[in-house]
C-alpha positions as a Markdown table, in Angstrom:
| # | Residue | x | y | z |
|---|---|---|---|---|
| 1 | Met | 89.9 | 53.5 | 109.2 |
| 2 | Ala | 86.1 | 53.3 | 109.7 |
| 3 | Gln | 83.7 | 52.5 | 106.9 |
| 4 | Leu | 80.2 | 53.8 | 106.7 |
| 5 | Asn | 77.2 | 53.1 | 104.5 |
| 6 | Val | 75.6 | 56.4 | 103.3 |
| 7 | Thr | 72.6 | 56.8 | 101.1 |
| 8 | Val | 72.5 | 59.4 | 98.3 |
| 9 | Asn | 69.6 | 59.7 | 96.0 |
| 10 | Gly | 68.2 | 56.4 | 97.3 |
| 11 | Lys | 71.4 | 54.5 | 96.6 |
| 12 | Ala | 73.7 | 53.1 | 99.3 |
| 13 | Tyr | 77.5 | 53.8 | 99.1 |
| 14 | Leu | 80.2 | 52.4 | 101.3 |
| 15 | Val | 82.7 | 55.1 | 102.2 |
| 16 | Gly | 85.7 | 55.2 | 104.5 |
| 17 | Cys | 86.6 | 57.9 | 107.0 |
| 18 | Glu | 89.0 | 58.4 | 109.9 |
| 19 | Asp | 87.9 | 56.7 | 113.1 |
| 20 | Gly | 85.6 | 59.0 | 115.1 |
| 21 | Gln | 84.5 | 60.9 | 112.0 |
| 22 | Glu | 81.5 | 58.7 | 111.3 |
| 23 | Arg | 78.8 | 61.2 | 112.5 |
| 24 | His | 80.4 | 64.0 | 110.6 |
| 25 | Leu | 80.6 | 61.9 | 107.4 |
| 26 | Gln | 77.0 | 60.9 | 107.9 |
| 27 | Ala | 75.9 | 64.5 | 108.3 |
| 28 | Leu | 77.9 | 65.5 | 105.1 |
| 29 | Ala | 76.2 | 62.6 | 103.2 |
| 30 | Glu | 72.8 | 63.7 | 104.4 |
| 31 | Ser | 73.5 | 67.3 | 103.3 |
| 32 | Phe | 74.7 | 66.2 | 99.9 |
| 33 | Asp | 71.7 | 63.9 | 99.5 |
| 34 | Ala | 69.4 | 66.8 | 100.2 |
| 35 | Gln | 71.2 | 68.9 | 97.6 |
| 36 | Val | 71.1 | 66.1 | 95.0 |
| 37 | Arg | 67.4 | 65.6 | 95.6 |
| 38 | Gln | 66.7 | 69.3 | 95.3 |
| 39 | Val | 68.7 | 69.4 | 92.0 |
| 40 | Gly | 66.7 | 66.4 | 90.8 |
| 41 | Arg | 63.5 | 68.2 | 91.6 |
| 42 | Asp | 64.6 | 71.4 | 89.9 |
| 43 | Val | 66.0 | 69.9 | 86.7 |
| 44 | Gly | 64.7 | 66.4 | 86.6 |
| 45 | Gln | 66.5 | 63.1 | 86.9 |
| 46 | Leu | 69.6 | 63.4 | 84.6 |
| 47 | Gly | 71.2 | 60.1 | 85.4 |
| 48 | Glu | 73.2 | 59.6 | 88.5 |
| 49 | Thr | 76.6 | 60.9 | 87.2 |
| 50 | Arg | 75.1 | 64.0 | 85.7 |
| 51 | Leu | 72.9 | 64.7 | 88.7 |
| 52 | Phe | 75.9 | 64.3 | 91.0 |
| 53 | Leu | 78.0 | 66.5 | 88.7 |
| 54 | Met | 75.4 | 69.2 | 88.6 |
| 55 | Thr | 75.1 | 69.1 | 92.4 |
| 56 | Ala | 78.9 | 69.3 | 92.8 |
| 57 | Leu | 79.1 | 72.3 | 90.4 |
| 58 | Leu | 76.3 | 74.1 | 92.3 |
| 59 | Leu | 78.0 | 73.4 | 95.7 |
| 60 | Thr | 81.4 | 74.5 | 94.3 |
| 61 | Asp | 79.8 | 77.7 | 93.0 |
| 62 | Glu | 78.3 | 78.3 | 96.5 |
| 63 | Leu | 81.7 | 77.6 | 98.1 |
| 64 | Ala | 83.4 | 80.0 | 95.7 |
| 65 | Asp | 80.9 | 82.7 | 96.6 |
| 66 | Leu | 81.4 | 82.1 | 100.3 |
| 67 | Lys | 85.2 | 82.2 | 99.9 |
| 68 | Leu | 84.9 | 85.6 | 98.1 |
| 69 | Arg | 82.6 | 86.9 | 100.8 |
| 70 | Leu | 85.0 | 85.7 | 103.5 |
| 71 | Ala | 87.9 | 87.4 | 101.7 |
| 72 | Gln | 85.9 | 90.7 | 101.5 |
| 73 | Ala | 85.0 | 90.4 | 105.2 |
| 74 | Gln | 88.7 | 89.8 | 106.1 |
| 75 | Ser | 89.7 | 92.8 | 104.0 |
| 76 | Gln | 87.1 | 95.0 | 105.7 |
| 77 | Leu | 88.3 | 93.7 | 109.1 |
| 78 | Ala | 91.9 | 94.5 | 108.3 |
| 79 | Glu | 90.9 | 98.0 | 107.2 |
| 80 | Ala | 88.9 | 98.5 | 110.4 |
| 81 | Gln | 91.9 | 97.3 | 112.5 |
| 82 | Thr | 94.1 | 99.7 | 110.6 |
| 83 | Asp | 91.7 | 102.6 | 111.2 |
| 84 | Arg | 91.4 | 101.6 | 114.9 |
| 85 | Ala | 95.2 | 101.7 | 115.2 |
| 86 | Arg | 95.3 | 105.1 | 113.6 |
| 87 | Val | 92.6 | 106.4 | 115.9 |
| 88 | Glu | 94.4 | 105.0 | 119.0 |
| 89 | Met | 97.7 | 106.6 | 117.9 |
| 90 | Lys | 95.9 | 110.0 | 117.5 |
| 91 | Ala | 94.3 | 109.6 | 120.9 |
| 92 | Ala | 97.6 | 108.7 | 122.5 |
| 93 | Ala | 99.2 | 111.7 | 120.9 |
| 94 | Ala | 96.4 | 114.0 | 122.0 |
| 95 | Leu | 96.7 | 112.7 | 125.6 |
| 96 | Glu | 100.5 | 113.2 | 125.6 |
| 97 | Asn | 99.9 | 116.8 | 124.3 |
| 98 | Ala | 97.3 | 117.4 | 126.9 |
| 99 | Ala | 99.6 | 116.1 | 129.6 |
| 100 | Arg | 102.4 | 118.4 | 128.4 |
| 101 | Lys | 100.0 | 121.4 | 128.5 |
| 102 | Ile | 98.9 | 120.5 | 132.0 |
| 103 | Glu | 102.6 | 120.2 | 133.1 |
| 104 | Lys | 103.3 | 123.7 | 131.7 |
| 105 | Leu | 100.2 | 125.1 | 133.4 |
| 106 | Ser | 101.1 | 123.6 | 136.7 |
| 107 | Gly | 104.5 | 125.1 | 136.5 |
| 108 | Gly | 106.3 | 121.8 | 136.1 |
């Protein structure tokens, strides 16, 4: 297991991660640090624990919103796929009907 020093709100933290995940962890830490700093600017320094908690709550709210939007998009996709299947079935039936009429007209 790899260990990495990350800095959040000006303070260094030693955290572990799977080998090979160091860059990803660093990017996550930088993103979290940016969020913490923004919350600190917006509401003032609350103390580290409260600042981290407020940031975590805001990120969790954003995640919940994204999950809801994803679920809605998946539902719309499923509906569109069902509509497409219905249209394809109607088109196939129309083609079969047209083929039968052509057969009759050609004397077959």
